[in-house]
NUMIVO-653889 format. One line per 2 residues: number of its first residue (from 1); their letters; for each residue x, y, z of N, C-alpha, C, CB. Coordinates in steps of 0.02 Angstrom, whole numbers. Glycine has a CB too. Example, Ala and Ser with C-alpha at 12.3 -4.5 7.8 and 13.67 -1.06 7.14 Angstrom:
<lumpas>
1> AS> 660/-284/390/615/-225/390/660/-165/390/565/-224/452 | 642/-112/354/684/-53/357/645/2/394/704/-30/286 .
</lumpas>
This chain:
<lumpas>
1> MQ> 3449/5199/5103/3515/5217/5136/3504/5246/5186/3560/5254/5103 | 3544/5236/5241/3534/5273/5305/3568/5343/5301/3564/5232/5366 .
3> ER> 3535/5390/5331/3568/5454/5334/3633/5462/5375/3523/5499/5358 | 3674/5489/5351/3741/5487/5387/3735/5541/5452/3807/5510/5331 .
5> PV> 3747/5524/5515/3752/5558/5572/3793/5621/5555/3781/5516/5627 | 3776/5677/5583/3806/5749/5585/3870/5734/5616/3762/5807/5627 .
7> AV> 3885/5697/5663/3956/5689/5702/3999/5654/5645/3951/5637/5780 | 3972/5608/5606/4026/5582/5557/4050/5635/5507/4000/5521/5516 .
9> TI> 4005/5669/5482/4023/5727/5437/4077/5768/5470/3961/5773/5421 | 4064/5796/5524/4104/5844/5570/4173/5817/5580/4070/5854/5641 .
11> FG> 4177/5749/5600/4236/5722/5625/4269/5703/5566/4227/5667/5673 | 4240/5688/5499/4280/5672/5441/4307/5737/5425/4240/5638/5381 .
13> IL> 4282/5800/5427/4312/5848/5405/4367/5876/5451/4266/5891/5390 | 4354/5863/5516/4398/5880/5573/4466/5843/5566/4363/5862/5641 .
15> NI> 4457/5785/5547/4509/5735/5545/4549/5752/5488/4483/5664/5540 | 4526/5763/5433/4570/5797/5374/4600/5847/5387/4538/5816/5318 .
17> GF> 4564/5904/5424/4595/5967/5440/4655/5961/5485/4548/6011/5471 | 4638/5931/5547/4699/5924/5596/4749/5876/5559/4677/5892/5673 .
19> GV> 4739/5824/5518/4793/5790/5494/4835/5830/5458/4776/5738/5457 | 4802/5874/5410/4838/5918/5357/4875/5965/5405/4784/5962/5301 .
21> MS> 4840/6001/5450/4884/6049/5492/4936/6017/5532/4842/6087/5541 | 4936/5960/5562/4995/5929/5600/5042/5904/5550/4973/5869/5649 .
23> LG> 5033/5879/5485/5087/5870/5441/5115/5931/5422/5069/5835/5386 | 5078/5989/5414/5116/6044/5387/5147/6075/5451/5071/6098/5342 .
25> EG> 5139/6072/5513/5170/6099/5555/5238/6047/5563/5123/6113/5613 | 5238/5985/5557/5291/5952/5557/5344/5962/5501/5269/5893/5561 .
27> VL> 5316/5977/5445/5370/6013/5397/5393/6066/5406/5354/6022/5342 | 5357/6128/5432/5382/6190/5453/5431/6167/5511/5322/6242/5476 .
29> SK> 5424/6133/5561/5465/6120/5609/5533/6095/5590/5434/6078/5649 | 5526/6049/5548/5595/6020/5507/5618/6080/5479/5583/5960/5442 .
31> LS> 5598/6108/5440/5634/6176/5409/5659/6215/5446/5596/6217/5375 | 5619/6246/5504/5643/6293/5538/5705/6269/5588/5587/6322/5570 .
33> SG> 5714/6194/5596/5755/6175/5642/5827/6178/5610/5734/6109/5667 | 5819/6181/5535/5878/6192/5499/5914/6273/5496/5859/6167/5430 .
35> VG> 5865/6309/5514/5885/6386/5519/5945/6384/5569/5819/6438/5549 | 5919/6366/5630/5967/6354/5691/6007/6414/5719/6021/6301/5672 .
37> DL> 6032/6447/5678/6071/6512/5712/6025/6569/5742/6117/6549/5654 | 6004/6573/5803/5971/6622/5823/6010/6688/5856/5927/6593/5864 .
39> SA> 6079/6675/5846/6133/6726/5884/6113/6797/5866/6216/6714/5859 | 6085/6810/5798/6075/6891/5788/6015/6913/5837/6053/6913/5701 .
41> LT> 5964/6861/5858/5922/6890/5897/5943/6894/5965/5866/6863/5891 | 5999/6864/5998/6026/6869/6054/6047/6945/6078/6080/6824/6050 .
43> NV> 6065/6984/6033/6078/7049/6044/6011/7089/6046/6125/7071/5991 | 5949/7081/6042/5893/7124/6041/5868/7116/6106/5842/7110/5986 .
45> SP> 5866/7065/6143/5839/7056/6203/5870/6998/6255/5771/7044/6187 | 5874/7007/6307/5889/6949/6359/5843/6899/6352/5887/6970/6433 .
47> YF> 5779/6901/6332/5724/6854/6319/5745/6807/6263/5658/6892/6299 | 5764/6847/6209/5777/6805/6158/5845/6768/6158/5769/6840/6102 .
49> AS> 5892/6797/6202/5953/6759/6225/5947/6692/6263/5989/6803/6268 | 5886/6691/6307/5882/6640/6342/5840/6584/6304/5857/6661/6403 .
51> IA> 5791/6610/6267/5771/6554/6214/5818/6525/6165/5720/6577/6174 | 5866/6565/6142/5908/6545/6090/5964/6500/6134/5940/6614/6046 .
53> AF> 5978/6505/6202/6022/6464/6237/5978/6395/6251/6049/6503/6306 | 5916/6397/6275/5875/6341/6290/5870/6295/6228/5805/6364/6313 .
55> MD> 5863/6320/6167/5850/6298/6092/5909/6258/6083/5843/6361/6033 | 5971/6298/6102/6034/6266/6079/6050/6198/6122/6096/6320/6085 .
57> AL> 6035/6209/6191/6048/6147/6228/5996/6095/6208/6049/6159/6305 | 5939/6120/6199/5889/6061/6180/5916/6029/6116/5808/6088/6167 .
59> HK> 5939/6059/6058/5954/6016/6007/6030/5980/6014/5946/6059/5942 | 6049/5994/6071/6118/5959/6087/6106/5902/6130/6171/6007/6123 .
61> NP> 6045/5893/6157/6034/5851/6214/6013/5780/6178/5973/5884/6267 | 6055/5723/6199/6044/5658/6164/5977/5632/6171/6090/5607/6187 .
63> GY> 5957/5640/6237/5894/5613/6243/5827/5639/6206/5884/5614/6306 | 5837/5711/6201/5791/5744/6166/5790/5721/6083/5807/5818/6178 .
65> LL> 5854/5723/6053/5866/5693/5993/5840/5634/5984/5926/5689/5981 | 5854/5577/6025/5826/5516/6022/5752/5509/6015/5846/5485/6074 .
67> WM> 5716/5541/6064/5644/5548/6061/5624/5586/6003/5617/5580/6121 | 5644/5630/5970/5632/5655/5907/5634/5613/5857/5668/5701/5893 .
69> NI> 5679/5572/5856/5700/5523/5803/5639/5467/5806/5781/5489/5821 | 5619/5449/5865/5570/5400/5871/5495/5430/5858/5578/5369/5943 .
71> SA> 5490/5490/5891/5415/5512/5892/5403/5537/5814/5399/5579/5954 | 5450/5584/5782/5431/5611/5723/5402/5566/5666/5485/5644/5701 .
73> PV> 5430/5506/5658/5392/5465/5596/5342/5426/5633/5443/5409/5546 | 5317/5418/5696/5266/5395/5721/5208/5438/5714/5278/5380/5779 .
75> DF> 5224/5507/5723/5180/5558/5727/5156/5574/5659/5210/5615/5760 | 5202/5571/5604/5191/5572/5540/5140/5516/5516/5253/5568/5509 .
77> AA> 5155/5454/5527/5108/5409/5509/5046/5411/5548/5135/5348/5512 | 5037/5424/5605/4969/5449/5633/4926/5491/5598/4977/5483/5690 .
79> NL> 4969/5556/5581/4934/5593/5551/4903/5575/5474/4971/5644/5554 | 4940/5538/5439/4915/5514/5376/4855/5460/5388/4976/5483/5336 .
81> VL> 4858/5422/5447/4802/5386/5458/4738/5428/5480/4820/5337/5507 | 4758/5482/5517/4688/5524/5525/4661/5556/5469/4693/5580/5573 .
83> IA> 4713/5579/5409/4684/5593/5352/4642/5553/5319/4722/5606/5317 | 4669/5483/5318/4632/5445/5275/4562/5426/5314/4675/5383/5253 .
85> AG> 4561/5418/5385/4511/5396/5424/4462/5459/5406/4534/5383/5506 | 4479/5524/5403/4424/5572/5390/4392/5563/5326/4447/5640/5394 .
87> IG> 4434/5558/5265/4405/5534/5203/4363/5478/5204/4454/5519/5160 | 4380/5425/5233/4336/5372/5246/4284/5370/5292/4367/5327/5261 .
89> LL> 4278/5418/5331/4212/5436/5363/4175/5471/5322/4216/5473/5423 | 4191/5517/5291/4154/5561/5239/4131/5502/5171/4217/5632/5209 .
91> MG> 4166/5451/5168/4135/5405/5122/4096/5352/5150/4182/5376/5082 | 4082/5350/5213/4042/5299/5248/4064/5234/5257/3985/5293/5220 .
93> KS> 4136/5234/5264/4170/5170/5263/4191/5146/5334/4231/5175/5217 | 4159/5098/5356/4161/5062/5429/4237/5072/5462/4143/4971/5419 .
95> WA> 4288/5049/5411/4360/5049/5430/4375/5124/5462/4408/5033/5361 | 4341/5171/5430/4365/5237/5447/4340/5254/5529/4331/5294/5389 .
97> RV> 4293/5223/5548/4275/5228/5623/4320/5201/5664/4214/5197/5640 | 4338/5137/5641/4381/5106/5687/4455/5141/5686/4385/5027/5669 .
99> SS> 4476/5159/5623/4540/5203/5620/4542/5270/5657/4554/5219/5549 | 4481/5295/5663/4467/5354/5697/4480/5354/5779/4396/5369/5681 .
101> IG> 4451/5290/5791/4460/5261/5872/4529/5247/5883/4419/5190/5890 | 4544/5208/5840/4632/5199/5848/4671/5267/5852/4669/5159/5776 .
103> YA> 4658/5303/5801/4697/5362/5807/4689/5403/5868/4684/5402/5753 | 4622/5400/5899/4605/5445/5962/4636/5414/6029/4519/5452/5972 .
105> VY> 4646/5336/6031/4672/5307/6083/4764/5330/6081/4650/5222/6074 | 4782/5334/6009/4851/5358/6006/4862/5422/6030/4876/5357/5943 .
107> GL> 4814/5473/6010/4808/5542/6038/4802/5557/6109/4755/5568/6012 | 4778/5505/6135/4771/5517/6210/4842/5485/6246/4696/5475/6241 .
109> VF> 4873/5433/6221/4928/5405/6244/4996/5435/6225/4924/5343/6226 | 4999/5459/6167/5057/5484/6145/5078/5556/6166/5054/5479/6078 .
111> PL> 5029/5595/6186/5051/5658/6219/5076/5647/6286/4997/5708/6222 | 5050/5595/6327/5077/5576/6390/5145/5556/6389/5040/5525/6418 .
113> LN> 5162/5506/6333/5229/5478/6327/5268/5525/6303/5234/5421/6287 | 5246/5574/6264/5294/5643/6244/5308/5680/6314/5250/5706/6186 .
115> VL> 5267/5691/6350/5278/5739/6425/5338/5693/6459/5192/5743/6488 | 5310/5630/6474/5373/5585/6503/5443/5575/6469/5350/5516/6510 .
117> AL> 5440/5568/6410/5506/5562/6379/5537/5620/6380/5506/5537/6314 | 5503/5684/6363/5543/5749/6359/5573/5772/6437/5491/5810/6327 .
119> GW> 5512/5759/6493/5540/5765/6558/5603/5728/6573/5493/5746/6603 | 5595/5672/6546/5668/5630/6563/5728/5652/6522/5661/5548/6547 .
121> AL> 5717/5675/6467/5769/5698/6428/5791/5769/6458/5746/5701/6352 | 5743/5807/6475/5766/5878/6487/5771/5891/6563/5716/5931/6453 .
123> HG> 5772/5834/6601/5772/5852/6669/5833/5891/6689/5764/5793/6710 | 5890/5880/6654/5947/5919/6684/5928/5994/6670/6023/5897/6649 .
125> IL> 5908/6006/6609/5897/6085/6584/5845/6107/6632/5868/6096/6499 | 5789/6073/6638/5743/6107/6692/5762/6113/6754/5686/6079/6700 .
127> AE> 5807/6065/6786/5832/6075/6849/5872/6139/6855/5870/6019/6867 | 5911/6153/6799/5953/6220/6800/5904/6279/6793/6010/6222/6738 .
129> DF> 5856/6272/6760/5807/6334/6749/5765/6343/6821/5749/6316/6679 | 5751/6285/6858/5713/6292/6914/5756/6332/6962/5691/6223/6942 .
131> QK> 5824/6316/6968/5865/6352/7010/5870/6432/6992/5933/6319/7007 | 5888/6438/6925/5897/6497/6898/5838/6549/6901/5916/6484/6836 .
133> YG> 5780/6524/6884/5717/6571/6885/5662/6555/6947/5677/6561/6809 | 5678/6513/6982/5628/6496/7037/5576/6459/7035/5603/6542/7058 .
135> AT> 5548/6445/7084/5491/6393/7087/5423/6429/7055/5477/6369/7171 | 5416/6489/7071/5355/6526/7041/5346/6524/6964/5359/6600/7060 .
137> LM> 5401/6542/6930/5411/6536/6859/5401/6471/6839/5475/6557/6837 | 5430/6417/6868/5440/6355/6839/5367/6324/6859/5509/6315/6867 .
139> GI> 5330/6351/6903/5256/6323/6925/5216/6356/6874/5228/6344/7007 | 5214/6415/6856/5170/6440/6803/5184/6405/6744/5175/6512/6791 .
141> LG> 5252/6395/6720/5274/6356/6655/5228/6292/6666/5365/6337/6648 | 5237/6254/6713/5196/6190/6730/5125/6189/6721/5204/6172/6797 .
143> VV> 5095/6240/6744/5024/6251/6741/5005/6256/6666/5002/6318/6783 | 5042/6301/6632/5022/6318/6570/5044/6250/6519/5060/6393/6550 .
145> AL> 5096/6205/6538/5112/6147/6501/5049/6102/6508/5180/6114/6528 | 5019/6092/6579/4963/6049/6603/4899/6078/6553/4950/6060/6695 .
147> FG> 4877/6140/6556/4834/6169/6507/4839/6148/6440/4841/6234/6507 | 4902/6161/6412/4901/6131/6345/4904/6058/6344/4955/6156/6305 .
149> LA> 4924/6018/6382/4916/5941/6367/4834/5932/6372/4961/5888/6429 | 4803/5966/6424/4739/5952/6425/4692/5968/6354/4718/5988/6483 .
151> LT> 4722/6025/6320/4688/6043/6263/4700/5997/6206/4705/6109/6245 | 4762/5961/6219/4791/5918/6162/4751/5854/6173/4877/5905/6165 .
153> LL> 4732/5829/6238/4686/5770/6239/4619/5784/6225/4685/5739/6300 | 4585/5843/6212/4525/5858/6213/4490/5832/6148/4521/5926/6224 .
155> YP> 4527/5824/6083/4508/5813/6018/4498/5725/6025/4569/5846/5960 | 4549/5693/6037/4545/5629/6040/4489/5594/6088/4608/5611/6055 .
157> GL> 4470/5633/6148/4430/5617/6183/4358/5626/6157/4444/5645/6235 | 4347/5682/6126/4288/5690/6083/4279/5636/6038/4290/5751/6045 .
159> LI> 4331/5627/5994/4332/5583/5935/4307/5516/5965/4406/5577/5899 | 4340/5495/6017/4307/5420/6039/4238/5419/6069/4352/5383/6096 .
161> FF> 4218/5483/6103/4156/5486/6128/4107/5492/6064/4152/5544/6181 | 4114/5525/6013/4061/5534/5957/4068/5465/5912/4078/5609/5907 .
163> MT> 4118/5437/5909/4131/5370/5856/4107/5312/5894/4216/5355/5833 | 4085/5320/5961/4056/5257/5989/3980/5269/6009/4098/5233/6053 .
165> RP> 3955/5331/5986/3880/5340/6005/3847/5291/5958/3850/5419/5996 | 3799/5269/5986/3752/5220/5949/3737/5228/5880/3690/5219/5978 .
167> KV> 3714/5296/5862/3681/5312/5802/3749/5316/5755/3632/5385/5807 | 3801/5321/5775/3866/5317/5725/3881/5250/5726/3934/5360/5745 .
169> VQ> 3890/5206/5784/3897/5135/5766/3855/5095/5726/3899/5103/5815 | 3791/5118/5725/3725/5082/5692/3734/5112/5611/3637/5111/5737 .
171> YF> 3759/5167/5606/3766/5199/5536/3819/5149/5491/3799/5283/5543 | 3871/5121/5535/3930/5095/5505/3920/5018/5499/3994/5114/5547 .
173> KP> 3875/4996/5537/3855/4924/5534/3837/4901/5468/3798/4911/5577 | 3867/4844/5444/3839/4811/5382/3768/4791/5364/3869/4757/5376 .
175> IP> 3739/4806/5312/3672/4787/5308/3664/4712/5290/3638/4830/5259 | 3636/4683/5325/3637/4595/5306/3597/4587/5238/3591/4538/5373 .
177> PG> 3634/4548/5197/3598/4526/5136/3525/4509/5133/3629/4472/5115 | 3482/4540/5076/3419/4515/5077/3373/4556/5122/3421/4446/5098 .
179> ST> 3402/4608/5162/3364/4652/5203/3357/4718/5168/3396/4660/5272 | 3307/4757/5182/3304/4820/5157/3310/4877/5216/3240/4824/5117 .
181> P> 3359/4917/5200/3375/4969/5254/3328/5014/5269/3428/5007/5241 .
</lumpas>
């Protein structure tokens, strides 16, 4: 039997971990959206008041709500695939490598679609904030958003890179009948 490459073990564990964390984050996000009323915090600080106003406008925006209704189930399913792929990698299943690559492609495309969809849905709110807070603050927020996007794309990029390495590909190739490994 062939020895399992270290990358397969590492990404099996990471797939499970990231999948479980993302599912947990999704559940917490749904639970916290039900809390809704941030009015008690608005008296504490103008900062909290502006966050509460933004969140209120966000949850009333039909474009944002439409995108959340589309993206939440897709993201949920993708995280289930990621967990299954992680388990499959640890078990040495070839479908797990293919599923990991498929998730990685999703992980590269979906955040970009998310940015475009949210930009489209929130263009009115963002334009108002641009006028209110100025170009400098909005520029800083843009740089932070781009940095966050880059970090989001890092794991899927590494997953594709390592799942296509020759040792990993060879590990998952079926052994022809009658030959000894």
